[in-house]
N, CA, C and O atoms as CSV, one atom per row, in Angstrom:
chain,resi,resn,atom,element,x,y,z
A,1,MET,N,N,89.927,-151.534,-22.399
A,1,MET,CA,C,90.423,-150.438,-23.098
A,1,MET,C,C,90.967,-150.920,-24.479
A,1,MET,O,O,91.447,-152.041,-24.650
A,2,TYR,N,N,90.843,-149.943,-25.475
A,2,TYR,CA,C,91.563,-150.589,-26.729
A,2,TYR,C,C,92.031,-149.277,-27.392
A,2,TYR,O,O,91.465,-148.195,-27.233
A,3,ILE,N,N,93.078,-149.478,-28.119
A,3,ILE,CA,C,93.681,-148.515,-29.187
A,3,ILE,C,C,92.803,-148.667,-30.382
A,3,ILE,O,O,92.595,-149.793,-30.835
A,4,GLU,N,N,92.257,-147.567,-30.938
A,4,GLU,CA,C,91.607,-147.526,-32.279
A,4,GLU,C,C,92.423,-146.769,-33.188
A,4,GLU,O,O,92.742,-145.599,-32.980
A,5,ILE,N,N,92.791,-147.496,-34.285
A,5,ILE,CA,C,93.513,-146.908,-35.326
A,5,ILE,C,C,92.772,-146.994,-36.682
A,5,ILE,O,O,92.449,-148.045,-37.235
A,6,SER,N,N,92.555,-145.786,-37.124
A,6,SER,CA,C,91.924,-145.667,-38.544
A,6,SER,C,C,93.023,-145.265,-39.619
A,6,SER,O,O,93.614,-144.186,-39.605
A,7,LEU,N,N,93.191,-146.125,-40.416
A,7,LEU,CA,C,94.329,-145.910,-41.437
A,7,LEU,C,C,93.878,-145.003,-42.373
A,7,LEU,O,O,92.717,-145.140,-42.761
A,8,SER,N,N,94.579,-144.066,-42.838
A,8,SER,CA,C,94.229,-143.146,-43.734
A,8,SER,C,C,94.581,-143.588,-45.299
A,8,SER,O,O,95.672,-144.065,-45.609
A,9,ARG,N,N,93.613,-143.385,-46.137
A,9,ARG,CA,C,93.848,-143.785,-47.586
A,9,ARG,C,C,94.644,-142.637,-48.235
A,9,ARG,O,O,95.270,-142.879,-49.267
A,10,SER,N,N,94.660,-141.412,-47.702
A,10,SER,CA,C,95.481,-140.420,-48.260
A,10,SER,C,C,96.887,-140.377,-47.470
A,10,SER,O,O,96.919,-140.263,-46.245
A,11,ARG,N,N,97.902,-140.466,-48.167
A,11,ARG,CA,C,99.230,-140.412,-47.708
A,11,ARG,C,C,99.606,-138.820,-47.633
A,11,ARG,O,O,98.971,-138.103,-48.407
A,12,PRO,N,N,100.479,-138.252,-46.865
A,12,PRO,CA,C,101.283,-139.036,-46.058
A,12,PRO,C,C,100.756,-139.242,-44.628
A,12,PRO,O,O,101.542,-139.606,-43.753
A,13,SER,N,N,99.564,-139.042,-44.377
A,13,SER,CA,C,99.016,-139.173,-42.993
A,13,SER,C,C,99.147,-140.607,-42.438
A,13,SER,O,O,98.766,-141.563,-43.113
A,14,PRO,N,N,99.622,-140.742,-41.356
A,14,PRO,CA,C,99.860,-142.136,-40.820
A,14,PRO,C,C,98.578,-142.706,-40.323
A,14,PRO,O,O,98.609,-143.890,-39.988
A,15,GLY,N,N,97.527,-142.095,-40.229
A,15,GLY,CA,C,96.183,-142.542,-39.738
A,15,GLY,C,C,96.012,-141.890,-38.287
A,15,GLY,O,O,96.871,-141.162,-37.789
A,16,THR,N,N,94.817,-142.228,-37.668
A,16,THR,CA,C,94.391,-141.541,-36.430
A,16,THR,C,C,94.670,-142.686,-35.308
A,16,THR,O,O,94.430,-143.859,-35.595
A,17,VAL,N,N,95.133,-142.369,-34.145
A,17,VAL,CA,C,95.178,-143.249,-33.090
A,17,VAL,C,C,94.434,-142.614,-31.915
A,17,VAL,O,O,94.613,-141.423,-31.658
A,18,ALA,N,N,93.561,-143.415,-31.156
A,18,ALA,CA,C,92.848,-142.931,-30.088
A,18,ALA,C,C,92.678,-144.070,-28.952
A,18,ALA,O,O,92.702,-145.256,-29.280
A,19,LEU,N,N,92.538,-143.746,-27.847
A,19,LEU,CA,C,92.296,-144.728,-26.650
A,19,LEU,C,C,90.773,-144.620,-26.677
A,19,LEU,O,O,90.180,-143.546,-26.769
A,20,ARG,N,N,90.177,-145.832,-26.588
A,20,ARG,CA,C,88.722,-145.991,-26.445
A,20,ARG,C,C,88.451,-146.878,-25.087
A,20,ARG,O,O,89.243,-147.740,-24.705
A,21,GLU,N,N,87.356,-146.587,-24.482
A,21,GLU,CA,C,86.968,-147.261,-23.231
A,21,GLU,C,C,88.183,-147.241,-22.233
A,21,GLU,O,O,88.682,-148.285,-21.814
A,22,PRO,N,N,88.569,-146.153,-21.924
A,22,PRO,CA,C,89.783,-146.096,-21.049
A,22,PRO,C,C,89.595,-146.656,-19.703
A,22,PRO,O,O,90.567,-146.950,-19.007
A,23,ASP,N,N,88.187,-146.841,-19.247
A,23,ASP,CA,C,87.948,-147.318,-17.989
A,23,ASP,C,C,87.687,-148.817,-17.930
A,23,ASP,O,O,87.389,-149.297,-16.836
A,24,ASP,N,N,87.772,-149.620,-19.025
A,24,ASP,CA,C,87.679,-150.935,-19.057
A,24,ASP,C,C,89.130,-151.596,-18.945
A,24,ASP,O,O,89.895,-151.615,-19.909
A,25,PHE,N,N,89.434,-152.105,-17.773
A,25,PHE,CA,C,90.640,-152.577,-17.490
A,25,PHE,C,C,90.734,-154.155,-17.697
A,25,PHE,O,O,91.770,-154.772,-17.451
A,26,ARG,N,N,89.655,-154.717,-18.136
A,26,ARG,CA,C,89.613,-156.209,-18.295
A,26,ARG,C,C,90.268,-156.730,-19.672
A,26,ARG,O,O,90.494,-157.929,-19.835
A,27,SER,N,N,90.546,-155.807,-20.610
A,27,SER,CA,C,91.143,-156.323,-21.905
A,27,SER,C,C,91.978,-155.128,-22.464
A,27,SER,O,O,91.817,-153.959,-22.116
A,28,LEU,N,N,92.842,-155.549,-23.324
A,28,LEU,CA,C,93.602,-154.578,-24.129
A,28,LEU,C,C,93.752,-155.134,-25.489
A,28,LEU,O,O,94.160,-156.278,-25.691
A,29,LYS,N,N,93.414,-154.305,-26.417
A,29,LYS,CA,C,93.559,-154.776,-27.774
A,29,LYS,C,C,93.780,-153.545,-28.761
A,29,LYS,O,O,93.660,-152.398,-28.332
A,30,VAL,N,N,94.064,-153.769,-29.917
A,30,VAL,CA,C,94.171,-152.648,-30.872
A,30,VAL,C,C,93.113,-153.069,-31.985
A,30,VAL,O,O,93.070,-154.199,-32.471
A,31,VAL,N,N,92.308,-152.074,-32.311
A,31,VAL,CA,C,91.234,-152.200,-33.291
A,31,VAL,C,C,91.680,-151.386,-34.570
A,31,VAL,O,O,91.751,-150.160,-34.487
A,32,VAL,N,N,91.964,-151.996,-35.678
A,32,VAL,CA,C,92.402,-151.341,-36.801
A,32,VAL,C,C,91.250,-151.296,-37.831
A,32,VAL,O,O,90.674,-152.333,-38.161
A,33,HIS,N,N,90.937,-150.156,-38.307
A,33,HIS,CA,C,89.989,-149.758,-39.393
A,33,HIS,C,C,90.774,-149.640,-40.624
A,33,HIS,O,O,91.516,-148.670,-40.778
A,34,ASP,N,N,90.659,-150.612,-41.567
A,34,ASP,CA,C,91.420,-150.485,-42.732
A,34,ASP,C,C,90.462,-150.998,-43.940
A,34,ASP,O,O,90.335,-152.197,-44.189
A,35,GLU,N,N,89.875,-150.087,-44.583
A,35,GLU,CA,C,88.978,-150.496,-45.658
A,35,GLU,C,C,89.733,-151.105,-46.874
A,35,GLU,O,O,89.187,-151.941,-47.594
A,36,SER,N,N,90.989,-150.670,-47.082
A,36,SER,CA,C,91.755,-151.127,-48.195
A,36,SER,C,C,92.185,-152.509,-47.924
A,36,SER,O,O,92.379,-153.239,-48.896
A,37,GLY,N,N,92.365,-152.980,-46.695
A,37,GLY,CA,C,92.965,-154.384,-46.390
A,37,GLY,C,C,94.381,-154.456,-46.731
A,37,GLY,O,O,94.851,-155.582,-46.899
A,38,THR,N,N,95.135,-153.439,-46.862
A,38,THR,CA,C,96.477,-153.615,-47.334
A,38,THR,C,C,97.507,-153.455,-46.059
A,38,THR,O,O,98.690,-153.791,-46.094
A,39,ARG,N,N,96.906,-152.940,-45.048
A,39,ARG,CA,C,97.900,-152.640,-43.770
A,39,ARG,C,C,98.730,-151.309,-44.078
A,39,ARG,O,O,99.476,-150.856,-43.210
A,40,ASP,N,N,98.612,-150.760,-45.173
A,40,ASP,CA,C,99.474,-149.625,-45.512
A,40,ASP,C,C,99.333,-148.520,-44.379
A,40,ASP,O,O,98.242,-148.073,-44.025
A,41,GLY,N,N,100.500,-148.146,-43.871
A,41,GLY,CA,C,100.412,-147.112,-42.843
A,41,GLY,C,C,100.269,-147.661,-41.319
A,41,GLY,O,O,100.347,-146.887,-40.365
A,42,LEU,N,N,100.069,-148.948,-41.177
A,42,LEU,CA,C,99.965,-149.413,-39.843
A,42,LEU,C,C,101.127,-149.254,-39.043
A,42,LEU,O,O,100.966,-148.772,-37.922
A,43,ASP,N,N,102.369,-149.600,-39.445
A,43,ASP,CA,C,103.544,-149.506,-38.767
A,43,ASP,C,C,103.654,-148.096,-38.350
A,43,ASP,O,O,103.952,-147.876,-37.176
A,44,GLU,N,N,103.447,-147.086,-39.180
A,44,GLU,CA,C,103.633,-145.700,-39.019
A,44,GLU,C,C,102.645,-145.099,-37.935
A,44,GLU,O,O,102.987,-144.331,-37.037
A,45,ALA,N,N,101.380,-145.567,-38.164
A,45,ALA,CA,C,100.372,-145.191,-37.116
A,45,ALA,C,C,100.631,-145.815,-35.671
A,45,ALA,O,O,100.540,-145.143,-34.644
A,46,LEU,N,N,100.939,-147.073,-35.694
A,46,LEU,CA,C,101.205,-147.689,-34.444
A,46,LEU,C,C,102.439,-147.134,-33.746
A,46,LEU,O,O,102.502,-147.205,-32.518
A,47,ALA,N,N,103.483,-146.553,-34.494
A,47,ALA,CA,C,104.631,-146.035,-33.929
A,47,ALA,C,C,104.210,-144.979,-32.949
A,47,ALA,O,O,104.968,-144.730,-32.011
A,48,GLN,N,N,103.119,-144.359,-33.069
A,48,GLN,CA,C,102.743,-143.256,-32.113
A,48,GLN,C,C,102.567,-143.846,-30.684
A,48,GLN,O,O,102.670,-143.133,-29.686
A,49,VAL,N,N,102.303,-145.144,-30.626
A,49,VAL,CA,C,102.035,-145.727,-29.224
A,49,VAL,C,C,102.869,-147.023,-28.958
A,49,VAL,O,O,102.884,-147.558,-27.849
A,50,GLY,N,N,103.528,-147.474,-29.981
A,50,GLY,CA,C,104.194,-148.734,-29.902
A,50,GLY,C,C,104.757,-149.239,-31.115
A,50,GLY,O,O,105.412,-148.490,-31.840
A,51,ARG,N,N,104.546,-150.565,-31.433
A,51,ARG,CA,C,105.188,-151.229,-32.539
A,51,ARG,C,C,104.505,-152.401,-32.786
A,51,ARG,O,O,103.786,-152.867,-31.901
A,52,LEU,N,N,104.631,-153.004,-33.961
A,52,LEU,CA,C,104.003,-154.199,-34.398
A,52,LEU,C,C,104.973,-155.345,-34.259
A,52,LEU,O,O,106.046,-155.237,-34.853
A,53,ALA,N,N,104.726,-156.451,-33.534
A,53,ALA,CA,C,105.684,-157.370,-33.319
A,53,ALA,C,C,105.632,-158.410,-34.556
A,53,ALA,O,O,104.761,-158.345,-35.424
A,54,ALA,N,N,106.546,-159.266,-34.540
A,54,ALA,CA,C,106.761,-160.119,-35.746
A,54,ALA,C,C,105.490,-161.142,-35.910
A,54,ALA,O,O,105.118,-161.473,-37.036
A,55,GLU,N,N,104.942,-161.553,-34.902
A,55,GLU,CA,C,103.929,-162.404,-35.066
A,55,GLU,C,C,102.509,-161.761,-35.184
A,55,GLU,O,O,101.479,-162.433,-35.131
A,56,GLY,N,N,102.537,-160.356,-35.355
A,56,GLY,CA,C,101.330,-159.703,-35.641
A,56,GLY,C,C,100.559,-159.000,-34.526
A,56,GLY,O,O,99.647,-158.211,-34.774
A,57,ASP,N,N,100.977,-159.330,-33.219
A,57,ASP,CA,C,100.411,-158.484,-32.077
A,57,ASP,C,C,100.979,-157.282,-32.030
A,57,ASP,O,O,102.010,-157.064,-32.665
A,58,ALA,N,N,100.375,-156.321,-31.259
A,58,ALA,CA,C,100.834,-155.047,-31.060
A,58,ALA,C,C,101.667,-154.983,-29.673
A,58,ALA,O,O,101.293,-155.658,-28.714
A,59,ILE,N,N,102.793,-154.159,-29.600
A,59,ILE,CA,C,103.447,-153.927,-28.398
A,59,ILE,C,C,103.263,-152.393,-28.058
A,59,ILE,O,O,103.777,-151.483,-28.709
A,60,LEU,N,N,102.501,-152.244,-27.010
A,60,LEU,CA,C,102.020,-150.895,-26.602
A,60,LEU,C,C,102.800,-150.326,-25.463
A,60,LEU,O,O,102.934,-150.932,-24.400
A,61,ARG,N,N,103.301,-149.172,-25.699
A,61,ARG,CA,C,104.064,-148.539,-24.549
A,61,ARG,C,C,103.165,-148.094,-23.294
A,61,ARG,O,O,102.213,-147.330,-23.451
A,62,ILE,N,N,103.465,-148.532,-22.238
A,62,ILE,CA,C,102.666,-148.083,-21.074
A,62,ILE,C,C,102.553,-146.600,-20.913
A,62,ILE,O,O,101.476,-146.110,-20.572
A,63,GLU,N,N,103.609,-145.857,-21.139
A,63,GLU,CA,C,103.570,-144.464,-21.015
A,63,GLU,C,C,102.622,-143.862,-22.050
A,63,GLU,O,O,101.954,-142.855,-21.813
A,64,ALA,N,N,102.590,-144.573,-23.292
A,64,ALA,CA,C,101.661,-143.897,-24.339
A,64,ALA,C,C,100.236,-144.130,-23.982
A,64,ALA,O,O,99.401,-143.282,-24.296
A,65,LEU,N,N,99.879,-145.258,-23.323
A,65,LEU,CA,C,98.468,-145.615,-22.749
A,65,LEU,C,C,98.070,-144.581,-21.848
A,65,LEU,O,O,97.010,-143.971,-21.988
A,66,ARG,N,N,98.959,-144.342,-20.842
A,66,ARG,CA,C,98.731,-143.258,-19.905
A,66,ARG,C,C,98.472,-141.860,-20.407
A,66,ARG,O,O,97.590,-141.151,-19.922
A,67,ARG,N,N,99.250,-141.489,-21.374
A,67,ARG,CA,C,99.248,-140.238,-22.160
A,67,ARG,C,C,97.987,-140.125,-22.837
A,67,ARG,O,O,97.387,-139.052,-22.772
A,68,LEU,N,N,97.496,-141.110,-23.491
A,68,LEU,CA,C,96.298,-141.139,-24.195
A,68,LEU,C,C,95.079,-141.062,-23.209
A,68,LEU,O,O,94.016,-140.623,-23.648
A,69,ALA,N,N,95.164,-141.427,-22.017
A,69,ALA,CA,C,93.982,-141.389,-21.133
A,69,ALA,C,C,93.929,-139.931,-20.638
A,69,ALA,O,O,92.965,-139.661,-19.921
A,70,HIS,N,N,94.743,-139.022,-20.885
A,70,HIS,CA,C,94.568,-137.679,-20.641
A,70,HIS,C,C,94.347,-137.456,-19.136
A,70,HIS,O,O,95.085,-137.987,-18.307
A,71,GLU,N,N,93.273,-136.626,-18.783
A,71,GLU,CA,C,93.003,-136.355,-17.394
A,71,GLU,C,C,92.680,-137.468,-16.543
A,71,GLU,O,O,92.824,-137.381,-15.324
A,72,ARG,N,N,92.224,-138.578,-17.141
A,72,ARG,CA,C,91.810,-139.781,-16.309
A,72,ARG,C,C,93.020,-140.274,-15.619
A,72,ARG,O,O,92.908,-140.677,-14.462
A,73,ALA,N,N,94.219,-140.283,-16.241
A,73,ALA,CA,C,95.463,-140.800,-15.700
A,73,ALA,C,C,95.879,-140.139,-14.422
A,73,ALA,O,O,96.721,-140.644,-13.680
A,74,ARG,N,N,95.275,-138.994,-14.173
A,74,ARG,CA,C,95.634,-138.198,-12.919
A,74,ARG,C,C,94.908,-138.714,-11.710
A,74,ARG,O,O,95.347,-138.516,-10.578
A,75,SER,N,N,93.785,-139.382,-11.946
A,75,SER,CA,C,93.031,-139.976,-10.918
A,75,SER,C,C,93.660,-141.061,-10.317
A,75,SER,O,O,94.153,-141.943,-11.020
A,76,ALA,N,N,93.708,-141.109,-8.964
A,76,ALA,CA,C,94.305,-142.164,-8.161
A,76,ALA,C,C,93.572,-143.401,-8.408
A,76,ALA,O,O,94.253,-144.418,-8.536
A,77,GLU,N,N,92.385,-143.487,-8.492
A,77,GLU,CA,C,91.521,-144.630,-8.689
A,77,GLU,C,C,91.795,-145.194,-10.173
A,77,GLU,O,O,91.893,-146.411,-10.326
A,78,TRP,N,N,91.908,-144.403,-11.159
A,78,TRP,CA,C,92.131,-144.808,-12.595
A,78,TRP,C,C,93.592,-145.445,-12.481
A,78,TRP,O,O,93.807,-146.573,-12.923
A,79,ALA,N,N,94.553,-144.704,-11.893
A,79,ALA,CA,C,96.017,-145.123,-11.961
A,79,ALA,C,C,96.092,-146.506,-11.323
A,79,ALA,O,O,96.775,-147.397,-11.829
A,80,GLU,N,N,95.353,-146.684,-10.164
A,80,GLU,CA,C,95.429,-147.949,-9.350
A,80,GLU,C,C,94.831,-149.089,-10.226
A,80,GLU,O,O,95.444,-150.154,-10.298
A,81,SER,N,N,93.713,-148.920,-10.864
A,81,SER,CA,C,93.225,-149.953,-11.694
A,81,SER,C,C,94.071,-150.037,-12.948
A,81,SER,O,O,94.065,-151.146,-13.482
A,82,PHE,N,N,94.723,-149.190,-13.471
A,82,PHE,CA,C,95.660,-149.314,-14.672
A,82,PHE,C,C,96.865,-150.169,-14.211
A,82,PHE,O,O,97.300,-151.111,-14.873
A,83,ASP,N,N,97.336,-149.794,-13.105
A,83,ASP,CA,C,98.529,-150.628,-12.545
A,83,ASP,C,C,98.240,-152.011,-12.394
A,83,ASP,O,O,99.035,-152.896,-12.709
A,84,ALA,N,N,96.911,-152.241,-11.829
A,84,ALA,CA,C,96.635,-153.730,-11.622
A,84,ALA,C,C,96.549,-154.471,-12.970
A,84,ALA,O,O,96.923,-155.639,-13.080
A,85,MET,N,N,96.029,-153.730,-14.028
A,85,MET,CA,C,95.826,-154.222,-15.427
A,85,MET,C,C,97.275,-154.703,-15.883
A,85,MET,O,O,97.486,-155.807,-16.385
A,86,VAL,N,N,98.249,-153.732,-15.645
A,86,VAL,CA,C,99.566,-154.038,-16.044
A,86,VAL,C,C,100.304,-155.157,-15.251
A,86,VAL,O,O,101.080,-155.940,-15.799
A,87,GLN,N,N,100.007,-155.180,-13.919
A,87,GLN,CA,C,100.430,-156.307,-13.199
A,87,GLN,C,C,99.886,-157.727,-13.706
A,87,GLN,O,O,100.609,-158.719,-13.802
A,88,TYR,N,N,98.497,-157.700,-14.023
A,88,TYR,CA,C,98.019,-158.844,-14.639
A,88,TYR,C,C,98.666,-159.302,-15.771
A,88,TYR,O,O,99.043,-160.470,-15.865
A,89,ALA,N,N,98.841,-158.378,-16.739
A,89,ALA,CA,C,99.589,-158.497,-17.985
A,89,ALA,C,C,101.025,-159.254,-17.740
A,89,ALA,O,O,101.434,-160.237,-18.359
A,90,TYR,N,N,101.596,-158.646,-16.828
A,90,TYR,CA,C,102.919,-159.166,-16.487
A,90,TYR,C,C,102.855,-160.658,-15.997
A,90,TYR,O,O,103.666,-161.492,-16.403
A,91,SER,N,N,101.836,-160.961,-15.089
A,91,SER,CA,C,101.783,-162.181,-14.626
A,91,SER,C,C,101.411,-163.326,-15.673
A,91,SER,O,O,101.646,-164.511,-15.434
A,92,ARG,N,N,100.816,-162.885,-16.845
A,92,ARG,CA,C,100.482,-163.537,-18.007
A,92,ARG,C,C,101.412,-163.737,-19.093
A,92,ARG,O,O,101.164,-164.456,-20.061
A,93,GLY,N,N,102.601,-163.025,-18.904
A,93,GLY,CA,C,103.593,-163.082,-19.882
A,93,GLY,C,C,103.380,-162.107,-21.020
A,93,GLY,O,O,103.980,-162.279,-22.081
A,94,TRP,N,N,102.501,-161.030,-20.836
A,94,TRP,CA,C,102.110,-160.166,-21.835
A,94,TRP,C,C,102.889,-158.842,-21.760
A,94,TRP,O,O,102.367,-157.823,-22.212
A,95,MET,N,N,104.047,-158.814,-21.241
A,95,MET,CA,C,104.807,-157.595,-21.042
A,95,MET,C,C,106.065,-157.743,-21.843
A,95,MET,O,O,106.652,-158.825,-21.833
A,96,ALA,N,N,106.524,-156.709,-22.550
A,96,ALA,CA,C,107.889,-156.585,-23.186
A,96,ALA,C,C,109.037,-156.896,-22.089
A,96,ALA,O,O,108.909,-156.606,-20.900
A,97,ASP,N,N,110.094,-157.480,-22.603
A,97,ASP,CA,C,111.265,-157.671,-21.748
A,97,ASP,C,C,111.723,-156.476,-20.897
A,97,ASP,O,O,112.256,-156.661,-19.804
A,98,ASP,N,N,111.517,-155.273,-21.394
A,98,ASP,CA,C,112.027,-154.213,-20.695
A,98,ASP,C,C,111.003,-153.623,-19.697
A,98,ASP,O,O,111.265,-152.643,-19.000
A,99,GLY,N,N,109.767,-154.307,-19.668
A,99,GLY,CA,C,108.786,-153.819,-18.689
A,99,GLY,C,C,108.113,-152.544,-18.917
A,99,GLY,O,O,107.420,-152.011,-18.051
A,100,ALA,N,N,108.334,-151.997,-20.206
A,100,ALA,CA,C,107.917,-150.776,-20.568
A,100,ALA,C,C,106.627,-150.683,-21.544
A,100,ALA,O,O,106.041,-149.653,-21.877
A,101,ALA,N,N,106.332,-151.998,-21.914
A,101,ALA,CA,C,105.217,-152.063,-22.962
A,101,ALA,C,C,104.408,-153.437,-22.718
A,101,ALA,O,O,104.920,-154.394,-22.137
A,102,LEU,N,N,103.187,-153.436,-23.185
A,102,LEU,CA,C,102.302,-154.566,-23.121
A,102,LEU,C,C,101.928,-155.086,-24.440
A,102,LEU,O,O,101.794,-154.356,-25.422
A,103,GLN,N,N,101.761,-156.373,-24.452
A,103,GLN,CA,C,101.381,-157.091,-25.774
A,103,GLN,C,C,99.875,-157.008,-25.853
A,103,GLN,O,O,99.215,-157.248,-24.842
A,104,ALA,N,N,99.256,-156.664,-27.059
A,104,ALA,CA,C,97.869,-156.721,-27.217
A,104,ALA,C,C,97.580,-157.224,-28.583
A,104,ALA,O,O,98.343,-156.890,-29.489
A,105,HIS,N,N,96.498,-158.037,-28.848
A,105,HIS,CA,C,96.124,-158.542,-30.125
A,105,HIS,C,C,95.457,-157.458,-30.964
A,105,HIS,O,O,94.810,-156.530,-30.479
A,106,CYS,N,N,95.669,-157.654,-32.254
A,106,CYS,CA,C,94.981,-156.725,-33.225
A,106,CYS,C,C,93.804,-157.339,-33.789
A,106,CYS,O,O,93.828,-158.487,-34.231
A,107,GLU,N,N,92.652,-156.526,-33.788
A,107,GLU,CA,C,91.403,-156.917,-34.482
A,107,GLU,C,C,91.240,-155.990,-35.691
A,107,GLU,O,O,91.376,-154.769,-35.608
A,108,TRP,N,N,90.941,-156.641,-36.814
A,108,TRP,CA,C,90.833,-155.858,-38.070
A,108,TRP,C,C,89.321,-155.692,-38.348
A,108,TRP,O,O,88.507,-156.607,-38.226
A,109,ARG,N,N,89.014,-154.374,-38.749
A,109,ARG,CA,C,87.679,-154.039,-39.269
A,109,ARG,C,C,87.909,-153.596,-40.707
A,109,ARG,O,O,88.789,-152.824,-41.090
A,110,GLY,N,N,86.972,-154.211,-41.451
A,110,GLY,CA,C,87.187,-153.875,-42.954
A,110,GLY,C,C,87.667,-155.153,-43.649
A,110,GLY,O,O,87.616,-156.219,-43.035
A,111,PRO,N,N,88.116,-155.095,-44.860
A,111,PRO,CA,C,88.486,-156.352,-45.474
A,111,PRO,C,C,89.659,-157.039,-44.657
A,111,PRO,O,O,90.416,-156.386,-43.938
A,112,ALA,N,N,89.742,-158.355,-44.824
A,112,ALA,CA,C,90.988,-158.985,-44.181
A,112,ALA,C,C,92.262,-158.539,-44.630
A,112,ALA,O,O,92.386,-158.309,-45.833
A,113,PRO,N,N,93.243,-158.376,-43.855
A,113,PRO,CA,C,94.473,-157.816,-44.332
A,113,PRO,C,C,95.233,-158.742,-45.164
A,113,PRO,O,O,95.350,-159.915,-44.811
A,114,ARG,N,N,95.828,-158.252,-46.384
A,114,ARG,CA,C,96.540,-159.114,-47.167
A,114,ARG,C,C,97.990,-159.416,-46.738
A,114,ARG,O,O,98.598,-158.559,-46.097
A,115,SER,N,N,98.541,-160.511,-47.034
A,115,SER,CA,C,100.018,-160.753,-46.646
A,115,SER,C,C,100.843,-159.759,-47.384
A,115,SER,O,O,100.494,-159.257,-48.452
A,116,ARG,N,N,101.935,-159.504,-46.775
A,116,ARG,CA,C,103.022,-158.618,-47.328
A,116,ARG,C,C,103.771,-159.479,-48.374
A,116,ARG,O,O,104.722,-159.007,-48.996
Protein backbone atom coordinates (compact mmCIF):
# COMPACT_ATOMS: atom_id res chain seq x y z
CA MET A 1 0.00 0.00 0.00
CA TYR A 2 1.13 3.51 -0.46
CA ILE A 3 0.09 7.06 0.22
CA GLU A 4 -0.04 9.15 -2.93
CA ILE A 5 0.41 12.89 -2.55
CA SER A 6 -0.06 15.25 -5.47
CA LEU A 7 1.25 18.65 -4.54
CA SER A 8 -0.82 21.54 -5.78
CA ARG A 9 0.81 24.34 -7.71
CA SER A 10 -1.98 26.64 -6.62
CA ARG A 11 -1.96 27.69 -3.03
CA PRO A 12 -3.55 27.56 -0.47
CA SER A 13 -4.44 23.93 -1.31
CA PRO A 14 -2.11 21.53 0.52
CA GLY A 15 -2.39 18.95 -2.24
CA THR A 16 -4.32 15.72 -2.43
CA VAL A 17 -3.66 12.63 -0.34
CA ALA A 18 -4.96 9.16 -1.19
CA LEU A 19 -4.33 5.56 -0.16
CA ARG A 20 -3.44 3.37 -3.15
CA GLU A 21 -3.22 -0.43 -3.36
CA PRO A 22 -4.75 -0.85 0.11
CA ASP A 23 -4.65 -4.65 -0.15
CA ASP A 24 -0.87 -4.80 -0.71
CA PHE A 25 0.53 -5.33 2.77
CA ARG A 26 4.07 -6.14 1.63
CA SER A 27 5.26 -2.54 1.46
CA LEU A 28 4.45 0.91 2.72
CA LYS A 29 5.68 4.09 1.09
CA VAL A 30 4.72 7.62 0.16
CA VAL A 31 4.72 8.58 -3.52
CA VAL A 32 4.94 12.33 -4.03
CA HIS A 33 4.03 13.90 -7.37
CA ASP A 34 5.77 17.26 -7.49
CA GLU A 35 6.39 18.69 -10.94
CA SER A 36 7.95 21.84 -9.50
CA GLY A 37 10.58 19.90 -7.55
CA THR A 38 10.38 22.35 -4.66
CA ARG A 39 8.58 20.24 -2.04
CA ASP A 40 6.32 23.26 -1.42
CA GLY A 41 3.24 22.07 0.41
CA LEU A 42 4.57 18.64 1.36
CA ASP A 43 4.57 19.25 5.11
CA GLU A 44 1.03 20.59 4.94
CA ALA A 45 -0.26 17.74 2.75
CA LEU A 46 1.48 15.09 4.83
CA ALA A 47 0.00 16.56 8.02
CA GLN A 48 -3.31 14.99 6.93
CA VAL A 49 -1.81 11.53 7.62
CA GLY A 50 1.41 12.08 9.53
CA ARG A 51 4.58 14.10 9.28
CA LEU A 52 7.95 14.28 7.62
CA ALA A 53 10.86 13.06 9.74
CA ALA A 54 14.16 14.91 9.87
CA GLU A 55 15.91 12.31 7.68
CA GLY A 56 13.26 12.63 4.95
CA ASP A 57 11.12 9.58 5.65
CA ALA A 58 7.43 9.92 6.36
CA ILE A 59 5.90 9.00 9.71
CA LEU A 60 2.34 7.81 8.99
CA ARG A 61 -0.31 7.54 11.68
CA ILE A 62 -1.79 4.06 11.84
CA GLU A 63 -5.29 5.42 12.44
CA ALA A 64 -4.96 7.62 9.33
CA LEU A 65 -4.09 4.60 7.19
CA ARG A 66 -7.13 2.77 8.52
CA ARG A 67 -9.33 5.83 7.89
CA LEU A 68 -8.12 6.13 4.30
CA ALA A 69 -8.92 2.44 3.70
CA HIS A 70 -12.61 3.32 4.20
CA GLU A 71 -14.91 0.28 4.09
CA ARG A 72 -12.00 -2.16 3.64
CA ALA A 73 -10.89 -1.46 7.19
CA ARG A 74 -14.16 -2.95 8.45
CA SER A 75 -13.27 -6.34 6.96
CA ALA A 76 -11.84 -8.76 9.51
CA GLU A 77 -9.53 -10.21 6.86
CA TRP A 78 -8.19 -6.78 5.88
CA ALA A 79 -7.73 -5.75 9.52
CA GLU A 80 -5.84 -8.97 10.28
CA SER A 81 -3.49 -8.42 7.31
CA PHE A 82 -3.03 -4.76 8.23
CA ASP A 83 -2.23 -5.67 11.84
CA ALA A 84 0.33 -8.22 10.61
CA MET A 85 1.97 -5.46 8.51
CA VAL A 86 2.09 -3.21 11.58
CA GLN A 87 3.66 -6.00 13.65
CA TYR A 88 6.26 -6.62 10.95
CA ALA A 89 7.10 -2.90 10.88
CA TYR A 90 7.46 -2.99 14.65
CA SER A 91 9.83 -5.98 14.46
CA ARG A 92 12.01 -4.08 11.98
CA GLY A 93 12.12 -0.87 14.02
CA TRP A 94 9.91 1.06 11.59
CA MET A 95 7.44 2.26 14.21
CA ALA A 96 7.34 5.56 16.07
CA ASP A 97 8.25 5.44 19.74
CA ASP A 98 4.63 5.98 20.76
CA GLY A 99 3.48 2.96 18.71
CA ALA A 100 0.90 5.04 16.83
CA ALA A 101 2.75 5.61 13.55
CA LEU A 102 4.85 3.77 10.97
CA GLN A 103 7.94 4.91 9.11
CA ALA A 104 7.76 4.89 5.31
CA HIS A 105 10.19 6.06 2.65
CA CYS A 106 9.25 8.75 0.15
CA GLU A 107 9.50 8.28 -3.60
CA TRP A 108 9.50 11.43 -5.72
CA ARG A 109 7.83 11.62 -9.12
CA GLY A 110 8.73 14.66 -11.17
CA PRO A 111 11.90 16.68 -10.90
CA ALA A 112 14.26 15.77 -8.08
CA PRO A 113 13.42 17.77 -4.96
CA ARG A 114 15.67 20.74 -4.29
CA SER A 115 17.33 21.19 -0.92
CA ARG A 116 15.74 23.71 1.37
